[in-house]
CHARMM-style PDB file with segment names, atoms N, HN, CA, C and O in Angstrom:
ATOM      1  N   MET     1       0.039  16.541 -14.723  1.00  0.00      PROA
ATOM      2  CA  MET     1      -0.528  16.624 -13.421  1.00  0.00      PROA
ATOM      3  C   MET     1       0.272  15.628 -12.536  1.00  0.00      PROA
ATOM      4  O   MET     1       0.489  14.482 -12.928  1.00  0.00      PROA
ATOM      5  N   ASP     2       0.693  16.074 -11.370  1.00  0.00      PROA
ATOM      6  HN  ASP     2       0.517  17.005 -11.051  1.00  0.00      PROA
ATOM      7  CA  ASP     2       1.340  15.214 -10.431  1.00  0.00      PROA
ATOM      8  C   ASP     2       0.315  14.512  -9.548  1.00  0.00      PROA
ATOM      9  O   ASP     2      -0.764  15.016  -9.237  1.00  0.00      PROA
ATOM     10  N   LYS     3       0.742  13.309  -9.169  1.00  0.00      PROA
ATOM     11  HN  LYS     3       1.618  12.900  -9.422  1.00  0.00      PROA
ATOM     12  CA  LYS     3      -0.150  12.549  -8.221  1.00  0.00      PROA
ATOM     13  C   LYS     3       0.474  12.494  -6.810  1.00  0.00      PROA
ATOM     14  O   LYS     3       1.686  12.338  -6.658  1.00  0.00      PROA
ATOM     15  N   LEU     4      -0.335  12.619  -5.847  1.00  0.00      PROA
ATOM     16  HN  LEU     4      -1.319  12.746  -5.970  1.00  0.00      PROA
ATOM     17  CA  LEU     4       0.136  12.596  -4.476  1.00  0.00      PROA
ATOM     18  C   LEU     4      -0.751  11.572  -3.681  1.00  0.00      PROA
ATOM     19  O   LEU     4      -1.974  11.708  -3.662  1.00  0.00      PROA
ATOM     20  N   LEU     5      -0.128  10.561  -3.036  1.00  0.00      PROA
ATOM     21  HN  LEU     5       0.866  10.451  -3.051  1.00  0.00      PROA
ATOM     22  CA  LEU     5      -0.734   9.590  -2.285  1.00  0.00      PROA
ATOM     23  C   LEU     5      -0.836  10.109  -0.776  1.00  0.00      PROA
ATOM     24  O   LEU     5       0.182  10.344  -0.125  1.00  0.00      PROA
ATOM     25  N   ILE     6      -2.064  10.265  -0.280  1.00  0.00      PROA
ATOM     26  HN  ILE     6      -2.891  10.074  -0.809  1.00  0.00      PROA
ATOM     27  CA  ILE     6      -2.218  10.539   1.134  1.00  0.00      PROA
ATOM     28  C   ILE     6      -2.375   9.216   1.816  1.00  0.00      PROA
ATOM     29  O   ILE     6      -3.365   8.508   1.632  1.00  0.00      PROA
ATOM     30  N   SER     7      -1.374   8.889   2.614  1.00  0.00      PROA
ATOM     31  HN  SER     7      -0.570   9.464   2.764  1.00  0.00      PROA
ATOM     32  CA  SER     7      -1.315   7.449   3.232  1.00  0.00      PROA
ATOM     33  C   SER     7      -2.196   7.440   4.521  1.00  0.00      PROA
ATOM     34  O   SER     7      -1.675   7.379   5.634  1.00  0.00      PROA
ATOM     35  N   THR     8      -3.570   7.503   4.334  1.00  0.00      PROA
ATOM     36  HN  THR     8      -3.993   7.552   3.429  1.00  0.00      PROA
ATOM     37  CA  THR     8      -4.489   7.408   5.388  1.00  0.00      PROA
ATOM     38  C   THR     8      -5.657   6.635   5.043  1.00  0.00      PROA
ATOM     39  O   THR     8      -6.175   6.793   3.938  1.00  0.00      PROA
ATOM     40  N   ASN     9      -6.140   5.781   5.916  1.00  0.00      PROA
ATOM     41  HN  ASN     9      -5.719   5.653   6.814  1.00  0.00      PROA
ATOM     42  CA  ASN     9      -7.443   5.030   5.719  1.00  0.00      PROA
ATOM     43  C   ASN     9      -8.560   5.849   6.255  1.00  0.00      PROA
ATOM     44  O   ASN     9      -9.715   5.461   6.073  1.00  0.00      PROA
ATOM     45  N   ASN    10      -8.308   6.981   6.921  1.00  0.00      PROA
ATOM     46  HN  ASN    10      -7.371   7.296   7.070  1.00  0.00      PROA
ATOM     47  CA  ASN    10      -9.267   7.780   7.542  1.00  0.00      PROA
ATOM     48  C   ASN    10      -9.875   8.764   6.529  1.00  0.00      PROA
ATOM     49  O   ASN    10      -9.205   9.698   6.089  1.00  0.00      PROA
ATOM     50  N   LYS    11     -11.189   8.540   6.150  1.00  0.00      PROA
ATOM     51  HN  LYS    11     -11.734   7.781   6.507  1.00  0.00      PROA
ATOM     52  CA  LYS    11     -11.722   9.368   5.080  1.00  0.00      PROA
ATOM     53  C   LYS    11     -11.904  10.857   5.485  1.00  0.00      PROA
ATOM     54  O   LYS    11     -11.903  11.762   4.651  1.00  0.00      PROA
ATOM     55  N   TYR    12     -12.057  11.048   6.792  1.00  0.00      PROA
ATOM     56  HN  TYR    12     -12.058  10.313   7.469  1.00  0.00      PROA
ATOM     57  CA  TYR    12     -12.215  12.500   7.272  1.00  0.00      PROA
ATOM     58  C   TYR    12     -10.913  13.201   7.238  1.00  0.00      PROA
ATOM     59  O   TYR    12     -10.865  14.385   6.904  1.00  0.00      PROA
ATOM     60  N   LYS    13      -9.816  12.509   7.577  1.00  0.00      PROA
ATOM     61  HN  LYS    13      -9.856  11.547   7.849  1.00  0.00      PROA
ATOM     62  CA  LYS    13      -8.478  13.023   7.480  1.00  0.00      PROA
ATOM     63  C   LYS    13      -8.080  13.351   5.982  1.00  0.00      PROA
ATOM     64  O   LYS    13      -7.485  14.382   5.669  1.00  0.00      PROA
ATOM     65  N   PHE    14      -8.467  12.372   5.095  1.00  0.00      PROA
ATOM     66  HN  PHE    14      -8.950  11.534   5.349  1.00  0.00      PROA
ATOM     67  CA  PHE    14      -8.171  12.586   3.747  1.00  0.00      PROA
ATOM     68  C   PHE    14      -8.874  13.888   3.219  1.00  0.00      PROA
ATOM     69  O   PHE    14      -8.284  14.687   2.493  1.00  0.00      PROA
ATOM     70  N   LYS    15     -10.212  14.055   3.643  1.00  0.00      PROA
ATOM     71  HN  LYS    15     -10.692  13.405   4.233  1.00  0.00      PROA
ATOM     72  CA  LYS    15     -10.995  15.150   3.233  1.00  0.00      PROA
ATOM     73  C   LYS    15     -10.310  16.429   3.737  1.00  0.00      PROA
ATOM     74  O   LYS    15     -10.134  17.389   2.986  1.00  0.00      PROA
ATOM     75  N   GLU    16      -9.930  16.423   5.013  1.00  0.00      PROA
ATOM     76  HN  GLU    16     -10.073  15.644   5.622  1.00  0.00      PROA
ATOM     77  CA  GLU    16      -9.273  17.606   5.591  1.00  0.00      PROA
ATOM     78  C   GLU    16      -7.985  17.973   4.759  1.00  0.00      PROA
ATOM     79  O   GLU    16      -7.762  19.118   4.365  1.00  0.00      PROA
ATOM     80  N   ILE    17      -7.228  16.985   4.548  1.00  0.00      PROA
ATOM     81  HN  ILE    17      -7.409  16.055   4.868  1.00  0.00      PROA
ATOM     82  CA  ILE    17      -5.931  17.282   3.785  1.00  0.00      PROA
ATOM     83  C   ILE    17      -6.256  17.703   2.388  1.00  0.00      PROA
ATOM     84  O   ILE    17      -5.574  18.585   1.865  1.00  0.00      PROA
ATOM     85  N   SER    18      -7.237  17.146   1.748  1.00  0.00      PROA
ATOM     86  HN  SER    18      -7.791  16.430   2.173  1.00  0.00      PROA
ATOM     87  CA  SER    18      -7.678  17.561   0.381  1.00  0.00      PROA
ATOM     88  C   SER    18      -8.052  19.041   0.390  1.00  0.00      PROA
ATOM     89  O   SER    18      -7.679  19.799  -0.506  1.00  0.00      PROA
ATOM     90  N   GLU    19      -8.799  19.433   1.423  1.00  0.00      PROA
ATOM     91  HN  GLU    19      -9.102  18.817   2.150  1.00  0.00      PROA
ATOM     92  CA  GLU    19      -9.227  20.866   1.399  1.00  0.00      PROA
ATOM     93  C   GLU    19      -8.072  21.855   1.582  1.00  0.00      PROA
ATOM     94  O   GLU    19      -8.028  22.964   1.050  1.00  0.00      PROA
ATOM     95  N   ILE    20      -7.139  21.334   2.395  1.00  0.00      PROA
ATOM     96  HN  ILE    20      -7.175  20.433   2.828  1.00  0.00      PROA
ATOM     97  CA  ILE    20      -5.903  22.228   2.604  1.00  0.00      PROA
ATOM     98  C   ILE    20      -5.106  22.331   1.337  1.00  0.00      PROA
ATOM     99  O   ILE    20      -4.578  23.411   1.067  1.00  0.00      PROA
ATOM    100  N   LEU    21      -4.965  21.241   0.490  1.00  0.00      PROA
ATOM    101  HN  LEU    21      -5.394  20.365   0.709  1.00  0.00      PROA
ATOM    102  CA  LEU    21      -4.233  21.261  -0.696  1.00  0.00      PROA
ATOM    103  C   LEU    21      -4.944  21.724  -1.906  1.00  0.00      PROA
ATOM    104  O   LEU    21      -4.322  21.875  -2.958  1.00  0.00      PROA
ATOM    105  N   ARG    22      -6.254  21.967  -1.817  1.00  0.00      PROA
ATOM    106  HN  ARG    22      -6.759  21.844  -0.962  1.00  0.00      PROA
ATOM    107  CA  ARG    22      -7.109  22.291  -2.988  1.00  0.00      PROA
ATOM    108  C   ARG    22      -6.509  23.475  -3.767  1.00  0.00      PROA
ATOM    109  O   ARG    22      -6.613  23.459  -4.994  1.00  0.00      PROA
ATOM    110  N   PRO    23      -5.874  24.526  -3.140  1.00  0.00      PROA
ATOM    111  CA  PRO    23      -5.370  25.680  -3.891  1.00  0.00      PROA
ATOM    112  C   PRO    23      -4.092  25.373  -4.620  1.00  0.00      PROA
ATOM    113  O   PRO    23      -3.653  26.206  -5.413  1.00  0.00      PROA
ATOM    114  N   VAL    24      -3.455  24.227  -4.408  1.00  0.00      PROA
ATOM    115  HN  VAL    24      -3.812  23.550  -3.763  1.00  0.00      PROA
ATOM    116  CA  VAL    24      -2.204  23.904  -5.115  1.00  0.00      PROA
ATOM    117  C   VAL    24      -2.558  23.341  -6.491  1.00  0.00      PROA
ATOM    118  O   VAL    24      -3.225  22.315  -6.625  1.00  0.00      PROA
ATOM    119  N   PRO    25      -2.069  24.077  -7.528  1.00  0.00      PROA
ATOM    120  CA  PRO    25      -2.427  23.683  -8.877  1.00  0.00      PROA
ATOM    121  C   PRO    25      -1.624  22.403  -9.345  1.00  0.00      PROA
ATOM    122  O   PRO    25      -0.491  22.151  -8.934  1.00  0.00      PROA
ATOM    123  N   GLY    26      -2.259  21.691 -10.165  1.00  0.00      PROA
ATOM    124  HN  GLY    26      -3.180  21.896 -10.499  1.00  0.00      PROA
ATOM    125  CA  GLY    26      -1.525  20.547 -10.844  1.00  0.00      PROA
ATOM    126  C   GLY    26      -1.269  19.255 -10.041  1.00  0.00      PROA
ATOM    127  O   GLY    26      -0.427  18.442 -10.421  1.00  0.00      PROA
ATOM    128  N   ILE    27      -2.006  19.075  -8.926  1.00  0.00      PROA
ATOM    129  HN  ILE    27      -2.690  19.735  -8.618  1.00  0.00      PROA
ATOM    130  CA  ILE    27      -1.847  17.796  -8.241  1.00  0.00      PROA
ATOM    131  C   ILE    27      -3.190  17.095  -8.130  1.00  0.00      PROA
ATOM    132  O   ILE    27      -4.249  17.715  -8.027  1.00  0.00      PROA
ATOM    133  N   LYS    28      -3.096  15.804  -8.155  1.00  0.00      PROA
ATOM    134  HN  LYS    28      -2.236  15.301  -8.239  1.00  0.00      PROA
ATOM    135  CA  LYS    28      -4.280  14.931  -7.992  1.00  0.00      PROA
ATOM    136  C   LYS    28      -4.024  14.027  -6.765  1.00  0.00      PROA
ATOM    137  O   LYS    28      -3.044  13.282  -6.721  1.00  0.00      PROA
ATOM    138  N   LEU    29      -4.892  14.110  -5.812  1.00  0.00      PROA
ATOM    139  HN  LEU    29      -5.688  14.715  -5.847  1.00  0.00      PROA
ATOM    140  CA  LEU    29      -4.699  13.396  -4.571  1.00  0.00      PROA
ATOM    141  C   LEU    29      -5.356  11.978  -4.674  1.00  0.00      PROA
ATOM    142  O   LEU    29      -6.388  11.770  -5.312  1.00  0.00      PROA
ATOM    143  N   HSD    30      -4.677  11.046  -4.001  1.00  0.00      PROA
ATOM    144  HN  HSD    30      -3.839  11.215  -3.483  1.00  0.00      PROA
ATOM    145  CA  HSD    30      -5.211   9.664  -3.947  1.00  0.00      PROA
ATOM    146  C   HSD    30      -5.034   9.184  -2.577  1.00  0.00      PROA
ATOM    147  O   HSD    30      -4.136   9.609  -1.850  1.00  0.00      PROA
ATOM    148  N   SER    31      -5.973   8.207  -2.186  1.00  0.00      PROA
ATOM    149  HN  SER    31      -6.702   7.861  -2.777  1.00  0.00      PROA
ATOM    150  CA  SER    31      -5.830   7.520  -0.929  1.00  0.00      PROA
ATOM    151  C   SER    31      -5.530   6.031  -1.260  1.00  0.00      PROA
ATOM    152  O   SER    31      -5.663   5.653  -2.424  1.00  0.00      PROA
ATOM    153  N   PRO    32      -5.131   5.167  -0.287  1.00  0.00      PROA
ATOM    154  CA  PRO    32      -4.987   3.743  -0.534  1.00  0.00      PROA
ATOM    155  C   PRO    32      -6.286   3.185  -1.219  1.00  0.00      PROA
ATOM    156  O   PRO    32      -6.216   2.313  -2.086  1.00  0.00      PROA
ATOM    157  N   TYR    33      -7.490   3.732  -0.788  1.00  0.00      PROA
ATOM    158  HN  TYR    33      -7.547   4.440  -0.085  1.00  0.00      PROA
ATOM    159  CA  TYR    33      -8.738   3.208  -1.369  1.00  0.00      PROA
ATOM    160  C   TYR    33      -8.758   3.359  -2.924  1.00  0.00      PROA
ATOM    161  O   TYR    33      -9.386   2.554  -3.612  1.00  0.00      PROA
ATOM    162  N   THR    34      -8.067   4.396  -3.467  1.00  0.00      PROA
ATOM    163  HN  THR    34      -7.557   5.051  -2.909  1.00  0.00      PROA
ATOM    164  CA  THR    34      -8.077   4.692  -4.846  1.00  0.00      PROA
ATOM    165  C   THR    34      -7.569   3.388  -5.620  1.00  0.00      PROA
ATOM    166  O   THR    34      -7.965   3.101  -6.750  1.00  0.00      PROA
ATOM    167  N   PHE    35      -6.678   2.653  -4.911  1.00  0.00      PROA
ATOM    168  HN  PHE    35      -6.356   2.886  -3.993  1.00  0.00      PROA
ATOM    169  CA  PHE    35      -6.017   1.512  -5.563  1.00  0.00      PROA
ATOM    170  C   PHE    35      -6.718   0.222  -4.998  1.00  0.00      PROA
ATOM    171  O   PHE    35      -6.252  -0.879  -5.289  1.00  0.00      PROA
ATOM    172  N   GLY    36      -7.773   0.331  -4.235  1.00  0.00      PROA
ATOM    173  HN  GLY    36      -8.151   1.226  -3.998  1.00  0.00      PROA
ATOM    174  CA  GLY    36      -8.482  -0.801  -3.754  1.00  0.00      PROA
ATOM    175  C   GLY    36      -7.886  -1.529  -2.650  1.00  0.00      PROA
ATOM    176  O   GLY    36      -8.137  -2.718  -2.451  1.00  0.00      PROA
ATOM    177  N   ILE    37      -7.037  -0.787  -1.870  1.00  0.00      PROA
ATOM    178  HN  ILE    37      -6.832   0.178  -2.031  1.00  0.00      PROA
ATOM    179  CA  ILE    37      -6.383  -1.481  -0.805  1.00  0.00      PROA
ATOM    180  C   ILE    37      -6.600  -0.746   0.522  1.00  0.00      PROA
ATOM    181  O   ILE    37      -6.981   0.424   0.574  1.00  0.00      PROA
ATOM    182  N   SER    38      -6.344  -1.480   1.552  1.00  0.00      PROA
ATOM    183  HN  SER    38      -6.035  -2.430   1.509  1.00  0.00      PROA
ATOM    184  CA  SER    38      -6.353  -0.766   2.901  1.00  0.00      PROA
ATOM    185  C   SER    38      -5.114  -1.193   3.667  1.00  0.00      PROA
ATOM    186  O   SER    38      -4.981  -2.369   4.005  1.00  0.00      PROA
ATOM    187  N   ILE    39      -4.230  -0.298   3.943  1.00  0.00      PROA
ATOM    188  HN  ILE    39      -4.338   0.658   3.668  1.00  0.00      PROA
ATOM    189  CA  ILE    39      -2.931  -0.643   4.488  1.00  0.00      PROA
ATOM    190  C   ILE    39      -2.949  -0.235   5.951  1.00  0.00      PROA
ATOM    191  O   ILE    39      -3.144   0.943   6.251  1.00  0.00      PROA
ATOM    192  N   ASP    40      -2.747  -1.198   6.896  1.00  0.00      PROA
ATOM    193  HN  ASP    40      -2.588  -2.155   6.653  1.00  0.00      PROA
ATOM    194  CA  ASP    40      -2.688  -0.904   8.259  1.00  0.00      PROA
ATOM    195  C   ASP    40      -1.198  -0.908   8.679  1.00  0.00      PROA
ATOM    196  O   ASP    40      -0.410  -1.776   8.304  1.00  0.00      PROA
ATOM    197  N   VAL    41      -0.883   0.097   9.462  1.00  0.00      PROA
ATOM    198  HN  VAL    41      -1.524   0.801   9.767  1.00  0.00      PROA
ATOM    199  CA  VAL    41       0.439   0.258   9.974  1.00  0.00      PROA
ATOM    200  C   VAL    41       0.331   0.482  11.439  1.00  0.00      PROA
ATOM    201  O   VAL    41      -0.503   1.288  11.852  1.00  0.00      PROA
ATOM    202  N   ILE    42       1.114  -0.173  12.270  1.00  0.00      PROA
ATOM    203  HN  ILE    42       1.791  -0.828  11.935  1.00  0.00      PROA
ATOM    204  CA  ILE    42       1.134   0.055  13.715  1.00  0.00      PROA
ATOM    205  C   ILE    42       1.843   1.328  13.958  1.00  0.00      PROA
ATOM    206  O   ILE    42       3.026   1.438  13.638  1.00  0.00      PROA
ATOM    207  N   GLU    43       1.187   2.298  14.506  1.00  0.00      PROA
ATOM    208  HN  GLU    43       0.226   2.209  14.767  1.00  0.00      PROA
ATOM    209  CA  GLU    43       1.747   3.594  14.754  1.00  0.00      PROA
ATOM    210  C   GLU    43       2.421   3.613  16.105  1.00  0.00      PROA
ATOM    211  O   GLU    43       1.901   4.182  17.065  1.00  0.00      PROA
ATOM    212  N   ASP    44       3.620   2.967  16.176  1.00  0.00      PROA
ATOM    213  HN  ASP    44       4.042   2.505  15.396  1.00  0.00      PROA
ATOM    214  CA  ASP    44       4.408   2.877  17.402  1.00  0.00      PROA
ATOM    215  C   ASP    44       5.619   3.783  17.447  1.00  0.00      PROA
ATOM    216  O   ASP    44       6.453   3.695  18.348  1.00  0.00      PROA
ATOM    217  N   GLY    45       5.700   4.675  16.436  1.00  0.00      PROA
ATOM    218  HN  GLY    45       5.023   4.746  15.704  1.00  0.00      PROA
ATOM    219  CA  GLY    45       6.833   5.633  16.385  1.00  0.00      PROA
ATOM    220  C   GLY    45       6.660   6.614  17.572  1.00  0.00      PROA
ATOM    221  O   GLY    45       5.593   6.708  18.179  1.00  0.00      PROA
ATOM    222  N   THR    46       7.738   7.323  17.865  1.00  0.00      PROA
ATOM    223  HN  THR    46       8.605   7.246  17.372  1.00  0.00      PROA
ATOM    224  CA  THR    46       7.752   8.257  18.960  1.00  0.00      PROA
ATOM    225  C   THR    46       7.324   9.645  18.514  1.00  0.00      PROA
ATOM    226  O   THR    46       7.047  10.546  19.307  1.00  0.00      PROA
ATOM    227  N   THR    47       7.288   9.759  17.175  1.00  0.00      PROA
ATOM    228  HN  THR    47       7.514   9.028  16.531  1.00  0.00      PROA
ATOM    229  CA  THR    47       6.827  11.128  16.628  1.00  0.00      PROA
ATOM    230  C   THR    47       5.888  10.896  15.511  1.00  0.00      PROA
ATOM    231  O   THR    47       5.830   9.812  14.929  1.00  0.00      PROA
ATOM    232  N   LEU    48       5.125  11.951  15.202  1.00  0.00      PROA
ATOM    233  HN  LEU    48       5.171  12.831  15.675  1.00  0.00      PROA
ATOM    234  CA  LEU    48       4.227  11.962  14.098  1.00  0.00      PROA
ATOM    235  C   LEU    48       5.034  11.665  12.811  1.00  0.00      PROA
ATOM    236  O   LEU    48       4.562  10.934  11.940  1.00  0.00      PROA
ATOM    237  N   GLU    49       6.178  12.204  12.704  1.00  0.00      PROA
ATOM    238  HN  GLU    49       6.561  12.798  13.412  1.00  0.00      PROA
ATOM    239  CA  GLU    49       7.016  12.076  11.442  1.00  0.00      PROA
ATOM    240  C   GLU    49       7.461  10.552  11.298  1.00  0.00      PROA
ATOM    241  O   GLU    49       7.470  10.049  10.174  1.00  0.00      PROA
ATOM    242  N   GLU    50       7.812   9.842  12.366  1.00  0.00      PROA
ATOM    243  HN  GLU    50       7.805  10.250  13.279  1.00  0.00      PROA
ATOM    244  CA  GLU    50       8.148   8.538  12.283  1.00  0.00      PROA
ATOM    245  C   GLU    50       7.005   7.628  11.807  1.00  0.00      PROA
ATOM    246  O   GLU    50       7.189   6.713  11.003  1.00  0.00      PROA
ATOM    247  N   ASN    51       5.747   7.948  12.380  1.00  0.00      PROA
ATOM    248  HN  ASN    51       5.598   8.691  13.032  1.00  0.00      PROA
ATOM    249  CA  ASN    51       4.585   7.117  11.908  1.00  0.00      PROA
ATOM    250  C   ASN    51       4.181   7.483  10.475  1.00  0.00      PROA
ATOM    251  O   ASN    51       3.679   6.625   9.749  1.00  0.00      PROA
ATOM    252  N   ALA    52       4.386   8.713  10.060  1.00  0.00      PROA
ATOM    253  HN  ALA    52       4.794   9.410  10.650  1.00  0.00      PROA
ATOM    254  CA  ALA    52       4.091   9.157   8.649  1.00  0.00      PROA
ATOM    255  C   ALA    52       5.023   8.382   7.703  1.00  0.00      PROA
ATOM    256  O   ALA    52       4.601   7.891   6.656  1.00  0.00      PROA
ATOM    257  N   TYR    53       6.294   8.287   8.098  1.00  0.00      PROA
ATOM    258  HN  TYR    53       6.637   8.685   8.949  1.00  0.00      PROA
ATOM    259  CA  TYR    53       7.351   7.646   7.318  1.00  0.00      PROA
ATOM    260  C   TYR    53       6.938   6.152   7.163  1.00  0.00      PROA
ATOM    261  O   TYR    53       6.952   5.616   6.055  1.00  0.00      PROA
ATOM    262  N   LYS    54       6.590   5.525   8.235  1.00  0.00      PROA
ATOM    263  HN  LYS    54       6.579   5.960   9.135  1.00  0.00      PROA
ATOM    264  CA  LYS    54       6.189   4.142   8.198  1.00  0.00      PROA
ATOM    265  C   LYS    54       5.051   3.880   7.195  1.00  0.00      PROA
ATOM    266  O   LYS    54       5.106   2.953   6.387  1.00  0.00      PROA
ATOM    267  N   LYS    55       3.968   4.776   7.287  1.00  0.00      PROA
ATOM    268  HN  LYS    55       3.923   5.529   7.943  1.00  0.00      PROA
ATOM    269  CA  LYS    55       2.796   4.593   6.325  1.00  0.00      PROA
ATOM    270  C   LYS    55       3.292   4.815   4.913  1.00  0.00      PROA
ATOM    271  O   LYS    55       2.932   4.038   4.029  1.00  0.00      PROA
ATOM    272  N   ALA    56       4.088   5.818   4.652  1.00  0.00      PROA
ATOM    273  HN  ALA    56       4.381   6.449   5.370  1.00  0.00      PROA
ATOM    274  CA  ALA    56       4.505   6.102   3.338  1.00  0.00      PROA
ATOM    275  C   ALA    56       5.311   4.906   2.772  1.00  0.00      PROA
ATOM    276  O   ALA    56       5.057   4.415   1.673  1.00  0.00      PROA
ATOM    277  N   ASP    57       6.280   4.474   3.577  1.00  0.00      PROA
ATOM    278  HN  ASP    57       6.486   4.873   4.470  1.00  0.00      PROA
ATOM    279  CA  ASP    57       7.126   3.339   3.200  1.00  0.00      PROA
ATOM    280  C   ASP    57       6.274   2.091   2.912  1.00  0.00      PROA
ATOM    281  O   ASP    57       6.556   1.403   1.930  1.00  0.00      PROA
ATOM    282  N   LYS    58       5.313   1.783   3.663  1.00  0.00      PROA
ATOM    283  HN  LYS    58       5.084   2.341   4.460  1.00  0.00      PROA
ATOM    284  CA  LYS    58       4.571   0.515   3.446  1.00  0.00      PROA
ATOM    285  C   LYS    58       3.692   0.744   2.180  1.00  0.00      PROA
ATOM    286  O   LYS    58       3.564  -0.169   1.364  1.00  0.00      PROA
ATOM    287  N   ASN    59       3.098   1.922   2.009  1.00  0.00      PROA
ATOM    288  HN  ASN    59       3.202   2.663   2.672  1.00  0.00      PROA
ATOM    289  CA  ASN    59       2.300   2.182   0.761  1.00  0.00      PROA
ATOM    290  C   ASN    59       3.243   2.015  -0.425  1.00  0.00      PROA
ATOM    291  O   ASN    59       2.860   1.373  -1.403  1.00  0.00      PROA
ATOM    292  N   TYR    60       4.429   2.548  -0.386  1.00  0.00      PROA
ATOM    293  HN  TYR    60       4.740   3.070   0.409  1.00  0.00      PROA
ATOM    294  CA  TYR    60       5.381   2.503  -1.472  1.00  0.00      PROA
ATOM    295  C   TYR    60       5.722   1.113  -1.806  1.00  0.00      PROA
ATOM    296  O   TYR    60       5.765   0.762  -2.985  1.00  0.00      PROA
ATOM    297  N   ARG    61       5.974   0.270  -0.809  1.00  0.00      PROA
ATOM    298  HN  ARG    61       5.939   0.555   0.149  1.00  0.00      PROA
ATOM    299  CA  ARG    61       6.413  -1.147  -0.963  1.00  0.00      PROA
ATOM    300  C   ARG    61       5.199  -2.010  -1.601  1.00  0.00      PROA
ATOM    301  O   ARG    61       5.392  -2.855  -2.475  1.00  0.00      PROA
ATOM    302  N   VAL    62       3.951  -1.706  -1.075  1.00  0.00      PROA
ATOM    303  HN  VAL    62       3.794  -1.019  -0.365  1.00  0.00      PROA
ATOM    304  CA  VAL    62       2.831  -2.520  -1.490  1.00  0.00      PROA
ATOM    305  C   VAL    62       2.445  -2.164  -2.919  1.00  0.00      PROA
ATOM    306  O   VAL    62       2.179  -3.040  -3.742  1.00  0.00      PROA
ATOM    307  N   LEU    63       2.416  -0.793  -3.213  1.00  0.00      PROA
ATOM    308  HN  LEU    63       2.632  -0.082  -2.544  1.00  0.00      PROA
ATOM    309  CA  LEU    63       1.957  -0.337  -4.489  1.00  0.00      PROA
ATOM    310  C   LEU    63       2.985  -0.350  -5.518  1.00  0.00      PROA
ATOM    311  O   LEU    63       2.640  -0.305  -6.699  1.00  0.00      PROA
ATOM    312  N   ASN    64       4.335  -0.414  -5.161  1.00  0.00      PROA
ATOM    313  HN  ASN    64       4.615  -0.451  -4.202  1.00  0.00      PROA
ATOM    314  CA  ASN    64       5.454  -0.385  -6.083  1.00  0.00      PROA
ATOM    315  C   ASN    64       5.365   0.917  -6.891  1.00  0.00      PROA
ATOM    316  O   ASN    64       5.481   0.879  -8.116  1.00  0.00      PROA
ATOM    317  N   ILE    65       5.163   2.060  -6.237  1.00  0.00      PROA
ATOM    318  HN  ILE    65       5.070   2.091  -5.242  1.00  0.00      PROA
ATOM    319  CA  ILE    65       5.142   3.364  -6.921  1.00  0.00      PROA
ATOM    320  C   ILE    65       6.272   4.116  -6.641  1.00  0.00      PROA
ATOM    321  OT1 ILE    65       6.407   5.235  -7.137  1.00  0.00      PROA
TER     322      ILE     65
END
């Protein structure tokens, strides 16, 4: 089973993404809360993609995954 970290502290957003990905077999979704952390990132990128990258990068560095 593959693990996928959803880099959001918003429980409603996590639930929404979980529902979208439910049909995908073989993945287990995690949030930062799964690891007992809350990571805040200043979303000052000019695009959604830039902000998503910042969140993913910070989670990667903090969790060493």
